[in-house]
C-alpha positions, 0 to 999 in steps of 0.5 A: 498498499502508498504510504500517503494513499490520502495524498494527491500530488499534479503537475506545479506549482499551484494555480496550472490548469491540471491544479482545475481540472485535479479540483473538479475531482472527489478526491480535492476534497478527499485527499491532500493535495500538493504540486510537483515541479514535472510529471515526472516527479508526478508520478514517481509520488506516486511509485515511491509511494509518496502521494496515492495519485497522480493528475497529469496532462496527457494531451491537448486538442490544440496541440496534441500530445504532452509527451513528457507524459506518454514517455513517461507511462510507457519507459518508468514503473509501471502506474495505472489510469484511473479515470481522466479530466477533459477541461476548457483551455482559456487564457488570461493575459496577467499583469502586475498592477497598473500595467498597460499593453503599451507596457508589455514587452515581454511575454512569458507562459508555457510552450503550449500555451504561446500555440495556443494564443500564438495568432493573437500575440501577433495581433495584439503585441507584436513586437513582446518577446516571448521567453518560453515558462516551465509552467504557466503558473509558474510563467505568473510568478515569475511577473510577480517577482520582476521578470516579464511584463504580461504570463499568458495561464488560466485567470484563477491564476490572477489572486495566488499571484497578485496579479490583474487579469488584463486580458481574458478569455484568449485563445486562438482554437474555440473550444481547446480541451487539454485531456489528463489522467488521474494515475495510482500505482497497479489493482485492480480493473474497476468494472466496465460501464459502457462508455470505457476506454483502454491504454496501451503501450505497443512494442513493435517485434520487428521493424518491417512492412506491414508491422505497424498495420498487423498490429492495428489489425488487431483491431480492427478484425473486432470491431473496435475502435481505436481513439488515437495513436502516437508514436514514440522514439524507443531510446533505443536507435533511430527507427525504432518507436513504440505506440501509444493507444486510446482504445474505444472500449473495456478490458473486460468487453470481448474484443477489446480483450481479446484485441490485448492478447491478439497483440502480445502474441504479435508483439515485441511489448505491450502494457496494458496503462487502464481501463477507465470511464470517458469522461466526456461520456460517449457510449462506444461507436460498437455496442459490448453487449451486442460484441460479446453476445456474437463472441459466445455465440461464435464461439459456441459454432465451433464447440458444435463443430467440435462436437460434429454440429456445425452446421445447427445455427442458433 
């Protein structure tokens, strides 16, 4: 058991969107919350027993994957995704009190934030110099300390750092959303809900034509829809990749379970990251109950074939 099961960490410092996402969960009420300085530090806190759970970002609808999280989940000691959070993202321009747009000569924020406000910056602050910060909240702290004139962060961070929101609701892309995952030590998977997602990392057995197609076929022939697939370098040399995959359904659903068994058979390595409820609560494209029923009918037909009565129909 973790040494501190009632503690929950998140990608900090205080005032990050990750903290805002965590505060939407029941854990925010029942656990002691504390920030970690990086994704790796947050996950290591769980691995080492300093926290019972950690919330970290995994992908953004504008910038795509958070590679630090994908790599840490693939290479670090195994952890399990227990749930996910989807948080709409909108930035505020935070400044020290009394600062105007004409005063702004330097800007900071997380690199992911820069990608989401690039057009706004070009239109309103074309001559301001950008320098990245470790996080949006860290950018706000640097503005407070006089290192920069303004920072892009969540409006809620202004109060924490004694700043003002000069402009709010900044985002080049409407409906920008970041997805976060809550991770714990490996344990028994929660029961299927009918609105689930399963995440794995897969290492192909060999680098040859059709290797990726072979992986995809295991899902396709069983009617399992893939929601995301990302390739990441393994560090074993150029051209060696693993694949981070999110699929519809639950490991308790027979099509998903058999797809994972198929992948285990044909790959060098596979890491199961968890089956958990979808935050958007969208039902799977295929009906899990119907799929399980069809697989059961097929298994019964095989059994009849063994007994010499395979032509009997239901």
